[in-house]
MARBA-3410 file (N, C-alpha, C, O; in Angstrom, 1 decimal):
120
120.3,188.3,71.4,119.4,188.1,72.6,118.0,187.4,72.1,117.5,187.8,71.1 ~ 117.5,186.6,72.6,116.5,185.7,72.2,115.1,186.5,71.9,115.0,187.5,72.6 ~ 114.2,186.2,71.0,113.1,187.2,70.9,111.8,186.4,71.8,112.0,185.2,72.1 ~ 110.8,187.0,72.1,109.6,186.6,73.0,109.2,185.1,72.5,108.9,184.3,73.4 ~ 109.1,184.8,71.4,108.6,183.5,70.8,109.7,182.4,71.4,109.2,181.4,72.1
110.9,182.6,71.2,112.0,181.7,71.5,111.9,181.6,73.2,112.0,180.5,73.7 ~ 111.7,182.7,74.0,111.5,182.8,75.4,110.2,181.8,75.9,110.3,181.0,76.9 ~ 109.2,181.8,75.0,108.0,181.3,75.4,108.3,179.6,75.4,108.1,178.8,76.3 ~ 108.8,179.5,74.3,109.2,177.9,74.2,110.6,177.4,75.1,111.0,176.3,75.2 ~ 111.3,178.4,75.6,112.5,178.1,76.2,112.6,177.1,77.1,113.6,176.4,77.2
111.3,176.8,78.1,111.5,176.1,79.5,111.3,174.7,78.8,112.2,173.8,79.0 ~ 110.3,174.4,78.0,110.0,173.3,77.4,111.4,172.6,76.5,111.7,171.4,76.5 ~ 112.0,173.5,75.9,113.2,173.0,75.3,114.4,172.6,76.4,115.1,171.6,76.2 ~ 114.4,173.4,77.5,115.4,173.2,78.6,114.9,171.7,79.2,115.7,170.8,79.5 ~ 113.5,171.6,79.3,113.3,170.5,80.2,113.1,169.2,79.6,112.9,168.1,80.3
113.0,169.3,78.2,112.8,168.1,77.2,114.2,167.6,76.8,114.3,166.5,76.3 ~ 115.2,168.4,77.0,116.7,168.2,76.5,117.3,167.0,77.4,117.4,167.3,78.6 ~ 117.6,165.9,77.0,118.2,164.9,77.8,119.5,164.8,77.8,120.1,164.2,78.7 ~ 120.2,165.5,76.8,121.9,165.6,76.9,122.2,166.8,77.8,121.8,167.9,77.4 ~ 122.9,166.5,78.9,123.3,167.7,79.7,123.9,168.9,79.2,123.7,170.0,79.6
124.9,168.5,78.2,125.7,169.6,77.6,124.9,170.5,76.6,125.2,171.7,76.5 ~ 123.9,169.9,75.8,123.1,170.6,75.0,122.1,171.4,75.9,121.9,172.6,75.6 ~ 121.5,170.8,77.0,120.7,171.7,78.0,121.4,172.7,78.4,120.9,173.8,78.4 ~ 122.6,172.6,78.9,123.4,174.1,79.1,123.4,175.0,78.2,123.2,176.1,78.5 ~ 123.7,174.6,77.0,123.6,175.5,75.8,122.3,176.3,75.5,122.3,177.4,75.0
121.2,175.6,76.0,120.1,176.0,75.7,119.9,177.1,76.7,119.4,178.2,76.4 ~ 120.3,176.8,78.0,120.1,177.5,79.1,120.9,178.8,78.9,120.4,179.9,79.2 ~ 122.2,178.7,78.4,122.9,180.3,78.4,122.2,181.0,77.2,122.5,182.2,77.0 ~ 121.4,180.4,76.5,120.8,181.4,75.6,119.6,182.0,75.9,119.4,183.2,75.5 ~ 118.6,181.3,76.9,117.5,181.8,77.3,117.5,182.3,78.7,116.8,183.3,79.0
118.4,181.8,79.6,118.4,181.8,81.0,119.3,182.9,81.5,120.5,182.7,81.3 ~ 119.0,183.8,82.3,120.0,184.5,83.1,121.0,183.7,83.8,120.6,182.6,84.2 ~ 122.3,184.0,83.9,123.2,183.2,84.7,122.8,183.0,86.0,123.1,181.9,86.5 ~ 122.2,183.9,86.7,121.5,183.8,87.9,120.2,183.6,88.1,119.6,184.0,89.1 ~ 119.5,182.9,87.1,118.3,182.6,87.2,117.7,181.7,88.6,118.3,180.8,89.1
116.6,182.2,88.9,116.0,181.3,90.2,114.8,180.8,89.9,113.8,181.5,89.8 ~ 114.8,179.2,89.9,113.7,178.3,89.8,113.3,178.0,91.0,114.0,177.7,92.0 ~ 111.7,178.1,90.9,111.1,177.7,92.2,109.7,176.7,91.9,108.8,177.0,91.1 ~ 109.8,175.8,92.5,108.7,175.0,92.5,108.2,174.4,94.1,108.7,174.8,95.1 ~ 107.2,173.4,94.0,106.9,172.9,95.3,108.0,172.5,96.3,107.9,172.6,97.5
108.9,172.1,95.7,110.1,171.3,96.5,111.1,172.6,96.7,112.3,172.3,97.0 ~ 110.9,173.8,96.6,112.0,174.8,97.0,112.4,175.7,95.6,111.8,175.8,94.6 ~ 113.7,176.3,96.1,114.4,177.3,94.9,115.6,176.8,94.7,116.2,176.2,95.6 ~ 116.1,176.9,93.3,117.5,176.6,93.1,117.9,177.9,92.1,117.1,178.5,91.3 ~ 119.1,178.2,92.3,119.8,179.1,91.6,120.8,178.7,90.5,121.5,177.7,90.7
120.8,179.3,89.5,121.8,179.1,88.5,121.5,177.8,87.5,120.7,176.9,87.8 ~ 122.2,177.9,86.4,122.0,177.0,85.2,122.4,175.3,85.9,121.6,174.4,85.8 ~ 123.7,175.2,86.4,124.1,173.8,86.8,123.1,173.1,87.7,122.9,172.0,87.5 ~ 122.3,173.8,88.8,121.5,173.4,89.6,120.2,173.0,89.1,119.7,171.9,89.4 ~ 119.7,173.9,88.1,118.6,173.6,87.6,118.6,172.3,86.7,117.7,171.5,86.7
119.8,172.4,85.8,120.1,171.2,85.0,120.2,169.8,85.6,119.9,168.8,85.1 ~ 120.7,170.0,86.7,120.8,168.6,87.6,119.3,168.4,88.1,119.0,167.2,88.1 ~ 118.4,169.1,88.4,117.0,169.0,88.6,116.5,168.2,87.3,116.2,167.0,87.3 ~ 116.5,169.1,86.4,116.0,168.4,85.1,116.4,166.8,84.6,115.6,166.0,84.0 ~ 117.7,166.6,84.9,118.2,165.5,84.6,117.8,164.2,85.6,117.9,163.0,85.3
117.4,164.7,86.6,116.9,163.9,87.7,115.3,163.3,87.2,114.9,162.2,87.0 ~ 114.8,164.4,87.0,113.3,164.3,86.6,113.1,163.5,85.4,112.2,162.7,85.3 ~ 114.2,163.7,84.3,114.0,163.0,83.0,114.4,161.5,83.2,113.9,160.6,82.5 ~ 115.4,161.3,84.1,116.0,159.8,84.3,114.8,159.2,85.2,114.7,158.0,85.2 ~ 113.9,159.8,85.7,112.9,159.0,86.6,111.7,158.9,85.7,110.8,158.2,86.1
111.5,159.4,84.5,110.5,159.2,83.5,111.1,158.9,82.2,111.0,159.8,81.4 ~ 111.6,157.9,81.8,112.2,157.8,80.5,111.1,157.8,79.3,109.9,157.4,79.5 ~ 111.4,158.4,78.3,110.4,158.6,77.5,109.2,159.5,77.4,108.4,159.6,76.5 ~ 109.2,160.2,78.7,108.2,161.3,78.8,108.5,162.6,78.4,109.7,162.8,78.5 ~ 107.8,163.4,77.9,108.2,164.6,77.4,107.2,165.7,77.8,106.0,165.5,77.9
107.7,167.0,77.9,106.8,168.1,78.2,106.5,168.7,76.8,107.3,168.8,75.8 ~ 104.9,169.1,76.9,104.4,169.6,75.7,103.7,170.8,76.1,103.6,171.0,77.3 ~ 103.2,171.6,75.3,102.3,172.7,75.2,101.0,172.1,75.5,100.7,171.0,74.9 ~ 100.1,172.8,76.6,99.0,172.3,77.0,97.8,173.6,77.0,96.8,173.7,77.7 ~ 98.2,174.3,76.1,97.1,175.4,75.8,98.1,176.7,75.6,99.3,176.7,75.8
97.3,177.8,75.0,98.2,179.1,74.7,98.9,179.5,75.7,98.4,179.4,76.9 ~ 100.1,180.0,75.4,100.9,180.8,76.3,100.5,182.2,76.3,100.3,182.7,75.2 ~ 100.5,182.9,77.3,100.2,184.4,77.3,101.5,185.3,77.8,102.2,184.9,78.7 ~ 101.6,186.3,77.4,102.9,187.4,77.6,102.0,188.7,78.0,101.2,189.3,77.4 ~ 102.7,188.9,79.4,102.1,190.3,79.8,103.2,191.1,80.2,103.7,190.9,81.3
103.6,191.8,79.5,104.7,192.8,79.6,106.4,191.9,79.7,107.1,191.6,78.7 ~ 106.6,191.8,81.1,108.0,190.7,81.2,107.5,189.6,81.8,108.4,189.0,82.3 ~ 106.3,189.1,81.8,105.7,187.9,82.5,105.1,186.9,81.4,104.3,187.3,80.6 ~ 105.7,185.6,81.4,105.2,184.6,80.3,104.6,183.6,81.4,105.1,183.2,82.4 ~ 103.2,183.3,80.8,102.7,182.1,81.4,102.4,181.1,80.5,101.8,181.4,79.4
102.9,179.8,80.8,103.2,178.9,79.7,102.4,177.6,80.5,103.0,177.1,81.4 ~ 101.3,177.2,80.0,100.8,175.8,80.6,101.4,174.7,79.9,101.8,175.0,78.7 ~ 101.4,173.5,80.5,102.5,172.5,79.8,101.7,171.1,80.5,100.9,171.2,81.4 ~ 102.0,169.9,79.8,101.7,168.6,80.2,102.8,167.9,80.0,103.6,168.2,79.1 ~ 103.1,166.8,80.8,104.2,165.8,81.0,103.5,164.3,81.0,102.6,163.9,81.8
104.2,163.5,79.9,103.7,162.3,79.9,104.3,161.5,78.8,105.3,162.0,78.3 ~ 103.9,160.4,78.3,104.6,159.8,77.1,104.0,160.5,75.9,102.9,161.0,75.8 ~ 104.9,160.5,75.0,104.6,161.5,73.7,103.3,161.1,72.8,102.6,162.0,72.2 ~ 103.0,159.7,72.9,101.7,159.4,72.1,100.5,159.0,73.1,99.6,158.3,72.7 ~ 100.6,159.4,74.4,99.6,158.9,75.3,99.1,160.1,76.1,99.4,161.3,75.9
98.2,159.9,77.1,97.8,160.8,77.9,98.7,161.4,78.7,99.6,160.6,78.9 ~ 98.9,162.6,79.2,99.9,163.3,80.1,99.3,162.7,81.4,98.2,162.3,81.6 ~ 100.5,162.7,82.3,100.5,162.0,83.6,100.4,163.4,84.7,99.8,163.4,85.8 ~ 101.0,164.6,84.1,100.9,165.5,85.0,100.7,166.9,84.2,101.1,167.0,83.0 ~ 100.1,167.8,84.9,100.1,169.0,83.9,100.2,170.4,85.0,99.6,170.5,86.1
100.9,171.3,84.4,101.3,172.5,85.3,101.3,173.8,84.3,100.8,173.8,83.1 ~ 101.8,174.8,84.9,102.1,175.9,84.5,103.4,176.6,84.7,103.8,176.6,85.9 ~ 104.1,177.2,83.9,105.3,177.8,84.2,105.1,179.2,84.0,104.3,179.6,83.1 ~ 105.7,180.0,84.9,105.5,181.6,85.0,106.9,182.1,84.9,107.6,181.8,85.8 ~ 107.4,182.8,83.9,108.7,183.4,83.7,108.6,184.7,83.7,107.7,185.3,83.2
109.6,185.3,84.5,110.0,186.6,84.3,111.1,187.1,83.9,112.1,186.8,84.6 ~ 111.1,187.9,82.7,112.0,188.2,81.7,112.7,189.6,82.0,111.9,190.5,82.2 ~ 113.9,189.7,82.1,114.5,190.9,82.1,115.6,190.9,81.2,116.2,189.8,81.1 ~ 116.1,192.0,80.4,117.2,192.3,79.7,117.3,191.0,78.5,118.4,190.6,78.1 ~ 116.0,190.5,78.0,115.9,189.5,77.0,116.2,188.0,77.5,116.2,187.1,76.6
116.3,187.7,78.7,116.4,186.5,79.3,115.3,186.1,80.5,114.9,186.9,81.3 ~ 115.0,185.0,80.6,114.5,184.4,82.0,115.3,184.8,83.0,116.5,184.6,83.0 ~ 114.8,185.3,83.9,115.4,185.6,85.2,115.0,185.0,86.6,115.7,184.8,87.5 ~ 113.5,184.6,86.5,113.0,183.9,87.5,112.0,182.9,86.8,111.6,183.4,85.7 ~ 111.6,181.7,87.2,110.8,180.7,86.7,110.3,179.9,87.9,110.9,179.2,88.7
108.9,180.2,87.7,108.1,179.7,89.0,107.1,178.3,88.2,106.4,178.5,87.2 ~ 107.2,177.2,88.6,106.4,175.8,88.2,105.5,175.6,89.1,105.8,175.3,90.3 ~ 104.2,175.6,88.8,103.1,175.1,89.5,102.5,173.9,89.0,102.0,173.9,87.8 ~ 102.4,172.8,89.9,101.8,171.7,89.4,100.2,171.9,89.4,99.7,172.5,90.4 ~ 99.5,171.5,88.5,98.1,171.6,88.7,97.4,170.2,88.8,96.2,170.2,88.7
98.1,169.2,89.1,97.6,167.8,89.2,97.8,167.0,88.0,98.5,167.3,87.1 ~ 97.1,165.8,88.1,97.0,164.8,87.0,96.3,165.6,85.6,95.7,166.7,85.6 ~ 96.7,164.8,84.6,95.9,165.4,83.5,94.5,165.4,83.4,93.9,165.9,82.5 ~ 93.9,164.8,84.3,92.4,164.8,84.5,91.8,165.9,85.0,90.7,166.3,84.7 ~ 92.6,166.6,86.0,92.1,167.6,86.7,92.7,167.7,88.0,92.3,168.6,88.7
END
């Protein structure tokens, strides 16, 4: 079972992994089988659906990466993790925050909120 530090970094690992097979392996370690992911576009359930969404995002932004954009916070079973998305050596294009609900040592719900461009 993953420890909390692994879970704090889990979503960045998943969303930065460009190899679908490797991404699914990471997901199996840190996400519940029935994980629900919700963002402005709606909700998806399960590893395969989320992996497909990640692949589309990464394919549309070659070379971009997700990075921490401030400290993560853990409150009981909730993880709040700010992130930025952009070129690895440049200014981020988008920033946001992930809120992950943890049960039985795995993330069961993941909410992503976009906060806008990197400037505000």
